[in-house]
TORSEDO-262981 format. One record per atom (N, C-alpha, C, O): x, y, z; residue in one letter. Coordinates in steps of 0.1 Angstrom, whole numbers, plus 2048, in hexadecimal, padded with zeros to 3 digits. Each point is the difference from the previous one (the first is absolute). Example, Ala and Ser with C-alpha at 12.3 -4.5 7.8 and 13.67 -1.06 7.14 Angstrom:
8847C784Ea
7F780C800a
80980C800a
80A800807a
7F280B7F2s
80980B800s
7F880B808s
80580B801s
//
This chain:
C1510C1C6x
80C8067F5x
80B805808x
7FB807809x
8157F97F6x
80B805806x
8008117FAx
7F98077F8x
8117FA80Fx
8028127F9x
8107FD803x
8057F8808x
80080E7F0x
80E7FF800x
809811801x
7FA80B800x
8117F5801x
80480C800x
8077FD80Ex
7FE7F7809x
80E8177F8x
80A80080Bx
7FB80580Ex
7F6806801x
8127F580Ax
7FD801813x
80380F7FDx
80A8057FBx
7EA80280Bx
7FD810804x
7FD8057F4x
7FF80C803x
8007F37EFx
7FE8087F4x
7F17FC7FEx
7F87FA807x
8078107EBx
7F77F97FBx
7FA7F37FFx
8087F7802x
7EB8037FAx
8007F0801x
7FF8047F0x
7FA8087FAx
8107EA802x
7FE8007F3x
7F47F77F8x
7F77FC808x
8068017EAx
7F57FD7F9x
7F77F3803x
8057F57FDx
7EF80B80Ax
7FB7F6806x
7FF7F27F7x
7F87FF7F6x
80F7F680Dx
8027F67F8x
7EE7FC7FEx
7F6801807x
80C7FB7EDx
7F57F77F9x
8007F37FEx
80B7FB800x
7EA7FB7FEx
8017F17FDx
7FA7FD7F1x
8007F67F9x
7F9816806x
7F77FF7F4x
7F380B7FDx
7FD808808x
8007F67F0x
7F280B7FDx
7F780580Bx
7FE7F5806x
7FD8117FFx
7F4802807x
7F48017F9x
8008067F5x
7F77F680Fx
7F17FF7F8x
7FD80D7FDx
802808809x
7F77FD7E8x
8018107FFx
7F4807807x
7F77F8800x
806811804x
7FE80B807x
7F48007F4x
8037FF7F5x
7EF80380Ex
7F88017F7x
7F080A805x
7F58017FAx
810805815x
7F7808805x
80580F801x
80A802806x
7EE80A7F5x
80480C7FFx
805803810x
80C805801x
7EC7F980Ax
80380580Dx
80C7FA806x
808806807x
7F97E97F4x
80C7FC807x
80F8037F7x
80B7FE805x
7F38087EDx
8088017FAx
805812809x
80C801801x
7EE806803x
801808804x
80680280Ex
809808802x
7F17EF806x
8047FC80Ex
8118007FDx
808807806x
7FC7EE7F0x
80B8007F9x
80B809804x
80A7FD806x
7F280F7F5x
8098087FBx
801809809x
80A805804x
7E47FF803x
80780680Ex
8097FD80Ex
803807809x
8007EA7F1x
8057FA80Dx
8108047F8x
80A804806x
7F67FB7F0x
8107FD7FBx
805810803x
80A803806x
7EC8047F3x
805813804x
80280080Fx
80B805802x
7EC7F680Bx
804800808x
8107F9807x
809802809x
7F47F67F0x
8127FC802x
80B809800x
80A802807x
7F18047EBx
80C8087FBx
80480F808x
80B804800x
7E8803805x
7FE80A807x
8077FB813x
804807809x
7FB7ED7F6x
8037FD80Dx
80F7FB800x
8057FC80Ax
8008057ECx
8127FC7F8x
8017F3806x
80B7FD804x
7E97F77FFx
8057F57FFx
7F57F97F4x
7F57FB802x
8138067F0x
7FD7F77F7x
8017F17FCx
80B7FB804x
7ED7FD7F7x
8087F0803x
8058017EEx
8097F87FDx
7F380E7FCx
8038007F5x
7FE7F17F6x
8077FC7F7x
7EE80080Ex
7FC7F47FBx
7FA7FE7EFx
7FB8097F9x
8087E9804x
7FF7FB7F0x
80D80D7F9x
7FD8097F9x
8107F480Bx
80A8067FBx
80D7F6800x
80B8037FBx
7F27F280Bx
80A7F57FBx
8027F97F5x
7F78007F7x
8127F9808x
8067F97F3x
7F37F27FEx
7FD7FA7F5x
7FD804818x
7F87F17FEx
7F28077FAx
7FA7FD7F6x
80480C811x
7F080A7F4x
8038027FCx
7F77FE7F8x
81680A7FEx
8008057F4x
8047F27F8x
8048027F5x
7FB7F280Fx
8007F47F5x
7F17FC800x
7FB7F97F7x
7FA80F817x
7F77F8801x
7F38067F6x
7F77FA7FAx
80D818804x
7F68017F7x
8088017F3x
7FC8097F8x
8107EF803x
8068037F1x
7FA8017F5x
8038067F6x
7F07EE80Ex
7F57F77F8x
7F380E7FEx
7F88007F6x
809806811x
7F080A803x
7FE80B808x
80B802806x
7EC8067FCx
803805808x
7EE808807x
7F88047F8x
8067FC813x
7F3802803x
80080880Bx
7FE7FB80Bx
8058197F2x
7FF809808x
7F37FF802x
7F77FC7FAx
80B809812x
7F5803809x
7FC80E7FFx
7F5802804x
8108067FAx
7FE8137FEx
8098047F4x
80C7FE7FEx
7E780A7FAx
80C80B7F8x
80080C805x
7F7807804x
8167FC7FCx
80280D804x
80380D7F4x
80C8017FAx
7EA806803x
7FC80A7FAx
80D80E803x
7FB80B7FFx
80F7F3802x
80D80D809x
8048067F9x
8037FD7F5x
7FD814812x
80F8067F9x
8087FC7FCx
8037F4803x
8048117F7x
8117FB7FAx
80A80380Ax
80A7F9802x
7F1816806x
80980280Ex
80A7F3802x
7FC7F57FEx
81380F806x
8067F5801x
8017FE80Ex
8097F8804x
7F180D802x
8007FD810x
7F37F9803x
7FF7FB80Bx
7F98037EDx
7F37F87FFx
7FD7EE800x
7F67FA7FEx
818802805x
7FE7ED7F7x
7F77FC809x
80080080Cx
7FA7FC7EDx
7EF7F8806x
8067F3804x
7F97F8806x
8158047F7x
8017F1808x
80880080Bx
8027F5805x
805819802x
805803806x
7F480380Dx
7FB7FA809x
8038147F2x
7F580680Dx
7F27F5803x
7F8803809x
8077F47F1x
7F77F4804x
8077F4803x
7FA7F6803x
81280A7FEx
8057F3806x
7FE7F47F8x
7FE7F5806x
80380B7E9x
7FB7F07FAx
80C8007F7x
8098097FEx
7F47ED7FDx
80C7F77FAx
7FC7FD7EAx
7F98067F8x
80D7F2808x
7FC7FA7F1x
7F27FA7FFx
7FB7FA809x
7FF80A7EBx
7F97FC7FEx
7EF808807x
7F47FF7FCx
81180580Dx
7F280580Bx
7FA80E7FBx
7F6803805x
80F8047F3x
7F980E7FBx
8058037F1x
80B7FF7FAx
7E9805803x
8028037EDx
80280F7FFx
7F6807803x
8158007F8x
80080E803x
8028077F8x
80B7FF7FAx
7E980E800x
8028017F8x
803812803x
7FC80580Ax
80D8037EDx
80880D806x
7FF80A7F6x
8057FD7F5x
7F780C80Cx
8028107FAx
80180C80Bx
7FD80080Cx
8068077EEx
801810807x
7F3801804x
7F87FE7F8x
806806816x
7F8801801x
7EF7F87FFx
7F5805801x
80F7EF7FEx
7F87F5800x
7F48077F2x
7F4801802x
8118027F6x
7F78017F3x
7FB7F37F7x
8067F67FDx
7EF80E801x
7F87F57FDx
7FC7FC7EFx
7F58007FBx
81B7FC7FBx
7FF8037F2x
7F67ED7FFx
7FE7F7808x
7FD80C7E8x
7FE7F17FCx
80B7F5807x
7FC7F6805x
81080C7FBx
8097F3800x
8027FD810x
8067F6804x
7F6815806x
7FE7FE80Cx
7F17F6805x
7FE7F980Ax
7FB8097EBx
7F07FB803x
8017F27FBx
7FD7F5806x
80980E7EFx
8037EE7FAx
8037F980Bx
7FB7F5803x
80E811802x
80C7F8808x
7F77FD814x
8037F8809x
7F78107F5x
7FB7FC80Dx
7F47F57FAx
7FF7F6807x
7F980B7EDx
7F37F57FFx
8097F67FEx
7FC7F7807x
8118067F4x
8077F1801x
8027FD80Bx
7FC7F4803x
809815808x
8007FB80Cx
7F57F7805x
8017F4801x
7F1817800x
7F9801805x
7F47F07FBx
7FA7F9807x
8088077EBx
7F57F77F5x
80D7F2800x
7FC7F5805x
80E80B7F7x
8097F87FDx
8087F580Dx
8037F4800x
7FE814808x
8087FF80Ax
7F57FD80Ex
8057F9809x
7F180B7FAx
7FA7FF803x
803809811x
8007FC80Cx
80180E7EFx
80980C80Ex
7F4807808x
7FA80A7FBx
8027F280Fx
7F3801808x
801812800x
7F58067FFx
818804803x
7FF80C807x
80A8087F4x
80A7FD7FAx
7ED80D808x
8098077F7x
801814805x
7F78097FFx
8167F7806x
80580C807x
80580E7FAx
80A8017F9x
7EE808809x
80480B7FAx
80C80780Cx
7FD80680Ax
8107F97F3x
80780680Cx
8078117FCx
8088017F7x
7F6808810x
80580A7FEx
8087FF80Dx
8027F8808x
80181B7F4x
80C7FF80Ex
7FE80E801x
7F98057F8x
810806817x
7FE80D801x
80B8067F6x
8097F97FCx
7F580F802x
80D8117F9x
8027F47F1x
80A7FA7FCx
7E58057FBx
8077FB7F4x
8008097F9x
7F880A7FEx
8157F07FBx
8068087F3x
7FC8027F6x
8048097F8x
7F07EC805x
7F68077F7x
7F78077FDx
7FC8047F6x
80180081Bx
7EE807805x
80880E802x
7FA80B7FFx
8157F5803x
80380C802x
80880A7EEx
80280B7FCx
8007EC801x
8048017F1x
7F180A7F6x
80180A7FAx
7F47ED809x
7F28037FDx
7FD80C808x
7FC8087F8x
8047FD812x
80080A806x
80A80A7F9x
7FB80A7FAx
80F7F4807x
80B80B7F9x
7F98067EEx
7FE80B7FCx
8017E87FFx
7F78057F5x
7F5805800x
7FD8067F5x
7FC7FA813x
7F280A7FFx
80480E803x
7FD80A7FAx
80E7F4816x
804810801x
8058067F6x
7F98097FCx
8117F47FEx
80B8047F5x
7F68037F2x
80380A7F8x
7F17ED806x
7FA8017F1x
8047F87F9x
7F97FD7F7x
8187FA80Ax
8057FB7FBx
8037F17FCx
80C7FF805x
7F27F47F5x
8057F47FEx
80C7FE7FFx
8088087FAx
7FA7EB80Cx
8127FB800x
7FF7FC7F2x
7F67FE7F8x
81C800804x
8007FF7F3x
8017F0800x
8027FB80Bx
7FB7FE7EAx
7FC7F07FDx
7FB7F9803x
7F58037FDx
80C7F080Ax
7F47F7804x
7FC80880Ax
7F4801800x
81680880Ex
7F87FC80Ex
7F580B7F8x
7F47FE803x
80F80B7F5x
7EB8027FFx
7F77FA802x
7F7804807x
8097EF7F1x
7F67F7802x
7FC7FD80Fx
7F57FC803x
816807807x
8007F580Dx
7F880D808x
7F67FD808x
80E80F7F5x
7F7811807x
7F47FB7F9x
7F87FC809x
8038037EAx
7F47FF7FCx
7FB7F7809x
7F6804807x
80F7F07FBx
7F47FA807x
80180580Bx
7F57FC804x
81280C809x
7FB7FF806x
7F9810804x
7FE80680Bx
8007FC7EDx
7FA8107FEx
7EC801807x
7FA809806x
8017E97F6x
7F17FE801x
8027FE812x
7F7804808x
8127F67FCx
7FF803813x
80480C802x
7F6804806x
8158097F8x
7FF808802x
7F580B7FDx
80280A806x
7F37F67F2x
7F58037FEx
7F87FB80Cx
7FB807808x
8037EE7F6x
7F57FA811x
80A807808x
7FB80C7FDx
80D7F6809x
80780480Ax
7FB811802x
7FC80580Ax
8067FE7ECx
7FC810802x
7F48007FFx
7FC80B805x
7F77EC7F4x
7F5803804x
7FC7FA811x
7F5803806x
8147F77FFx
7F57FC80Dx
80A80C80Ex
7FE7FF80Cx
80C80A7EBx
808808809x
80D7F7807x
80280280Cx
8057F57EEx
80B7FC802x
80B8057FAx
8007FF7F4x
80C808815x
80C8047F8x
80F7FC806x
80C8037FEx
7ED7F6809x
8127F8803x
8047F27FEx
7FA7F6804x
8138097F4x
8017F67F8x
7FB7F3808x
7FA7F87F9x
807805810x
7FD7F0805x
7F07FD7FFx
7FA7F6800x
802816800x
7EF804801x
8007FE7EFx
7F67FA7FEx
8108097F7x
7F97FE7FBx
8097F17FCx
7FA7FA7F7x
8127FE80Ex
7FF7F67FBx
7F47F7804x
7FB7F97F8x
801807813x
7F57FA805x
7F57FC7F5x
7FB7F57FBx
803819802x
7F77FF7F1x
8037F87F6x
7F97F97FAx
812808805x
8077F97F5x
8047F6800x
8037FE7F4x
8007F8814x
7FA7F2804x
7F47FC7FEx
7FD7F67FAx
7F981580Ex
7F27FD7FEx
7FD7FB7F0x
7FE7F57FBx
803818801x
7FD8017EBx
8077F47FBx
7FA7FB7F6x
80F80080Ex
8097F97F8x
7F67F1803x
8007F87F8x
7F8806812x
7FC7F7803x
7F48017F7x
7FE7F77F8x
7FB813809x
7F37FD7F9x
8028047F0x
7F68037F9x
8187FD801x
8048027F5x
8027F07F7x
7FF7FC7F4x
8047FD819x
8017EF7FCx
7F77FC801x
7FF7F47FCx
7F5812809x
7F57F87FCx
7F58017F8x
7F67F97FDx
80F8167FFx
7F68047F4x
8077FE7F4x
7FB7FF7F5x
81380180Dx
8007FC7F3x
8087F17FAx
8057FD7F5x
7F97FF814x
7FF7EA7FFx
7F17FD805x
7FC80080Bx
7FE7FE7EBx
7F57F8807x
8027F0803x
7F77F9805x
8138047F7x
8067F4804x
8047FE813x
7FF7F7809x
8058137F7x
80480080Fx
7F3804807x
8027FE80Cx
7F58067F2x
7F5809803x
7F47F3802x
7F7802807x
80B7F67F3x
7F97F77FFx
8007F380Ax
7F77FA806x
8198067FAx
8067F980Bx
7FD800810x
7FD7F8809x
8078177F6x
7FC808811x
7ED7FE801x
7FC7FC80Bx
7FA8087EAx
7F27FC805x
7FD7F3800x
7F57FD805x
8167F87F6x
8017F2803x
8027FC80Fx
7FF7F6806x
8068177FCx
80A7F980Ex
8077F8802x
8027FB80Bx
8058037EBx
80C7F47FCx
80E811803x
80B7FC805x
7F480D7FAx
80D80C7FFx
7FF80D805x
7FB8097F9x
80B7FC818x
7FD80E802x
80B8097FAx
80A7FA7FEx
7F68117FFx
80680C7FFx
80380780Dx
7F7803807x
8167FF7FDx
80180A809x
80980A7FEx
80A7FE7F9x
7F380E80Dx
80A80A800x
80980180Cx
7FB80180Bx
8147FD7F3x
80480780Bx
80B80A7FCx
8048027F5x
802807819x
80A805801x
80D801806x
7FF80180Cx
8088007F2x
8107FC805x
80780C804x
8048097F8x
7FF7F6816x
80980E805x
8107F8801x
8047F5804x
8048197F5x
80F7FB7FCx
80580180Ax
80A7F8800x
7F580C80Bx
80A80180Bx
7F97F480Bx
8087FB807x
7ED8017F9x
8017FA80Dx
7F97F37FBx
7FD7F8809x
8008047E7x
8057F37FEx
7EC7F87FFx
7FE7F57FAx
7FB81280Bx
7F17FD801x
7F88027F2x
8038097F8x
7F07ED805x
7FE8057F8x
7F1801807x
7FE7FB80Bx
7FA80B7F0x
7F0805804x
7F57FD7F4x
8017FF7F3x
7F3800816x
7F77FF7F4x
7FB80A7FCx
7F9808807x
8077FA7F0x
7F380D7F9x
7F47FD7FAx
7F6807802x
8097EF7F7x
7EF7F97F8x
8017F2800x
80B7FB800x
7EB7FE7FFx
7FB7F37FBx
7F77FF7FDx
7F7805807x
8087F47EBx
7F27F97FAx
8037F1801x
80B7FA7FEx
7EB800805x
7F4806806x
80280180Dx
8067F9808x
7F38147FAx
80380780Ex
8077F7810x
808804809x
7EC7EC7F3x
8027FA80Cx
8077F4800x
7FF7F7808x
80E8097E7x
8037F3802x
80E7FB807x
8057F5801x
7FE819804x
80E801809x
80280680Ax
80280C7FEx
7FD7EE80Ex
80280C809x
80E8077FFx
80B7FB7FEx
7EF817806x
80A8087FCx
808803809x
80080C805x
8097E6802x
80780A80Cx
80C7F87FBx
7FF7F47FCx
80D811805x
80C7FF801x
80880A809x
7FD80B806x
8117EB7F8x
80A809809x
804810806x
8028077F6x
7FF7FD80Fx
80680C803x
811803809x
8047FA80Ax
80280E7F0x
80E7FA805x
7FB80980Ax
7F88097FFx
8127F1812x
7FD80180Cx
808813800x
8078047F7x
7F6802814x
80480C801x
7FE8107F8x
7F58047FDx
813800802x
7FD8167F9x
7FE7F97F0x
7F78027F8x
8137F6807x
7FC7FE7EEx
7F27FD7FDx
7FC8057F5x
7FD7F4811x
7F47FC801x
7FA8097FDx
7F97FF7F6x
80580D811x
7F680B802x
7FA8077EEx
7F88097FFx
//
């Protein structure tokens, strides 16, 4: 496949001549995400599957290889940080990656109807939803409107962190990511059954806003995907 772009500038979208074979193995899907994030961190994105040819190729159907259940934070755009394109990722985003019925239904649709082999819960450092929940606990008040529902969904993670003696925001974020993974599996027998069959895996990842790298937090089943992902070079990865 060719790459388009301007001399001396960032490469343009990778040209495609048709739809690539669908990815059906969790480990391979994970590897694709890890490779894309590595390109993003290194400043060498390929922008695959973003050209007109691929747009036409996927117009009659979609076969995403990963579901991203991510936070709505504007800096956490999945297709950018994983260097993917049209039809690659099935993205479901809520503040604090909270998982209500609509989120669960969306995940089940991707896994059972579209055949997606990997579900990723994607959180990030300095999460505003976690900070809002901490403030609510500290002040004894709840945010007005529907933001209260977001805070309520994060509170179990805060209680779990407190029981483990973890008080820093990013430590709580890791616990909240793991908690969301467990919530998806506990509240969706459909998803849990696909994991038991070995056809799907659920992975928790945390994104570093400044460094651009994701790192693993948890995976179910534990051996389904290799927990190695790129880290940013130099002090930013410390």
